[in-house]
C-alpha positions in Angstrom: 27.1 82.3 -108.2 23.9 80.9 -109.8 20.6 80.9 -108.0 20.9 77.1 -107.6 24.4 77.3 -106.1 23.3 80.0 -103.7 20.2 77.9 -102.7 22.5 74.9 -102.2 24.7 77.0 -99.9 21.6 78.1 -97.9 20.4 74.5 -97.7 23.9 73.4 -96.5 23.9 76.0 -93.7 20.5 74.7 -92.6 21.5 71.1 -92.8 24.6 71.6 -90.7 22.4 72.5 -87.8 20.1 69.5 -88.5 23.1 67.1 -88.5 24.6 68.7 -85.4 21.4 68.1 -83.5 22.0 64.4 -84.1 25.6 64.6 -82.9 26.8 64.4 -86.5 29.4 66.9 -87.6 28.9 68.6 -91.0 30.5 71.0 -93.4 29.4 72.5 -96.7 31.6 72.9 -99.8 30.6 74.7 -102.9 32.5 72.4 -105.3 33.8 68.9 -105.6 37.3 70.4 -105.5 36.6 72.2 -102.3 35.2 68.9 -100.9 38.4 67.0 -101.8 40.6 69.6 -100.0 38.3 69.6 -97.0 38.4 65.8 -96.7 42.2 65.7 -97.0 42.5 68.4 -94.3 40.5 66.2 -92.0 42.8 63.2 -92.3 46.2 63.3 -90.6 49.2 62.1 -92.6 50.0 58.5 -91.8 46.4 57.6 -90.8 44.9 54.3 -92.1 42.1 55.1 -94.6 39.7 52.8 -96.4 36.5 53.3 -98.3 33.1 51.9 -99.4 32.0 51.7 -103.0 31.2 55.3 -104.1 30.9 57.1 -107.4 30.9 60.4 -105.5 34.3 59.8 -104.0 35.7 59.1 -107.5 34.0 62.2 -109.0 35.6 64.4 -106.3 39.0 62.9 -106.8 39.2 61.9 -103.2 40.1 58.2 -103.6 42.9 59.1 -106.1 44.3 61.7 -103.7 44.3 59.2 -100.8 45.9 56.4 -102.8 48.7 58.8 -103.8 49.0 60.6 -100.5 50.9 60.0 -97.3 48.4 57.6 -95.9 48.1 53.9 -95.2 45.4 53.1 -97.8 43.5 49.9 -97.2 42.4 49.0 -100.7 39.4 46.8 -100.6 39.8 46.0 -104.4 42.9 43.9 -103.6 40.8 41.1 -102.0 39.4 38.6 -104.5 38.8 35.3 -102.7 36.2 34.9 -99.9 39.1 34.4 -97.4 40.8 37.5 -98.6 37.6 39.5 -98.5 37.0 38.4 -94.9 40.5 39.4 -93.9 40.1 42.7 -95.8 36.9 43.5 -94.0 38.6 43.0 -90.6 41.4 45.4 -91.7 38.8 47.9 -92.8 36.9 47.7 -89.5 40.1 48.7 -87.7 40.9 51.7 -90.0 41.3 55.2 -88.6 39.1 56.7 -91.3 36.3 55.2 -93.4 35.2 57.2 -96.5 31.8 56.7 -98.1 28.9 58.5 -99.7 25.2 58.1 -98.7 22.3 57.0 -100.9 20.2 59.9 -99.5 19.9 62.2 -96.5 16.7 63.8 -95.1 15.8 67.4 -94.4 15.8 66.4 -90.7 19.4 65.2 -90.8 19.1 61.4 -91.1 21.4 59.4 -93.4 19.6 56.7 -95.4 21.6 53.8 -97.0 20.7 50.6 -98.7 23.3 47.9 -99.2 23.7 44.4 -100.7 26.3 42.6 -98.7 26.1 45.2 -95.9 29.8 45.8 -95.5 29.5 49.5 -96.3 26.7 50.2 -93.8 28.3 47.9 -91.2 31.4 50.1 -91.2 29.2 53.2 -91.0 27.5 51.8 -87.9 30.6 50.5 -86.1 34.3 49.9 -86.5 36.5 52.6 -88.0 37.3 55.4 -85.6 36.1 58.1 -88.0 33.6 58.1 -90.8 33.5 60.8 -93.5 30.4 60.9 -95.7 30.6 62.9 -98.9 27.4 63.7 -100.6 26.0 65.9 -103.4 23.1 68.1 -102.5 21.1 66.2 -105.1 20.6 63.4 -102.6 18.6 65.5 -100.2 15.1 64.1 -99.6 12.1 65.5 -97.7 11.5 62.4 -95.5 12.8 59.0 -94.6 10.2 57.4 -96.9 11.2 59.6 -99.8 14.9 58.9 -99.1 14.2 55.1 -99.4 12.2 55.6 -102.5 15.0 57.7 -104.0 17.5 55.0 -103.2 15.5 52.2 -104.8 14.4 54.1 -107.9 17.1 56.7 -108.6 20.3 55.3 -107.1 20.0 51.6 -107.3 19.1 51.2 -111.0 22.3 52.9 -112.3 24.3 51.2 -109.6 23.1 47.8 -110.7 24.0 48.7 -114.3 27.5 49.8 -113.1 28.0 46.6 -111.1 26.5 44.4 -113.8 23.8 43.0 -111.5 21.1 41.0 -113.2 18.1 42.8 -111.5 14.8 44.1 -112.8 15.8 47.7 -112.2 19.0 47.3 -114.3 16.7 46.3 -117.2 13.8 48.6 -116.6 15.2 51.6 -114.7 12.6 51.1 -112.0 12.6 49.2 -108.7 11.1 45.7 -109.1 11.1 44.9 -105.4 13.2 41.9 -106.3 14.5 39.1 -104.1 16.9 37.5 -106.6 20.6 36.6 -105.9 21.7 39.9 -107.6 19.6 42.3 -105.5 21.6 45.1 -103.9 18.7 46.2 -101.7 19.2 43.8 -98.8 20.0 46.1 -95.8 18.2 49.4 -95.1 20.0 51.5 -92.5 18.8 54.8 -91.2 21.3 56.7 -89.1 19.3 59.0 -86.9 21.9 59.8 -84.3 25.6 59.2 -83.6 26.4 58.2 -80.0 30.1 58.9 -80.4 31.2 62.5 -80.4 33.1 63.5 -83.6 32.9 60.1 -85.2 30.7 60.9 -88.2 31.3 63.9 -90.4 29.1 64.7 -93.4 30.7 66.8 -96.2 27.9 68.3 -98.4 28.8 69.5 -101.8 26.9 72.0 -103.9 26.9 69.9 -107.0 25.0 66.9 -108.3 27.2 63.9 -107.6 26.9 60.2 -107.7 23.5 58.4 -108.2 
């Protein structure tokens, strides 16, 4: 184990306590493969499962495993028209499990997310019975302010490139504090506590994942 991997493990052990203080369950996995196995172990066969947009989930192989597993997968990509998307969101809100990543998390155990349409953060806040948040340790930030800065300047620019959004950050690589139609920084959500026991579980991974 390299010094970085060992440090990530120590950080993970510390962060579990920070999350638990906020009534958020947490586990630490050394690798993306370990994370994939851990997530699948959390989800009973036959459960309804859906997801928010996430490079991390793809990198861990979690979405592929769920699609091909013994689950009722609610695939948000099947909706194309506004009417279909509205109906799909209602199905997602009633899912047993919602899978997502987070744009950042703080050393004090807060989750920080910024969204465009807000459907991902809405389902984090309320709806699905369980939420599993998978994140690489590279998304750890010292404070809420640093987490927001990280999201706007490190996560959002490549996400806008990936989504083909016509934003200043997609062209310059830096946040332009834009207000155009294509902006994906519309909703800022800080999850500081979970009121519902066992609803949110954070799976930290000792690798650099996502944006």
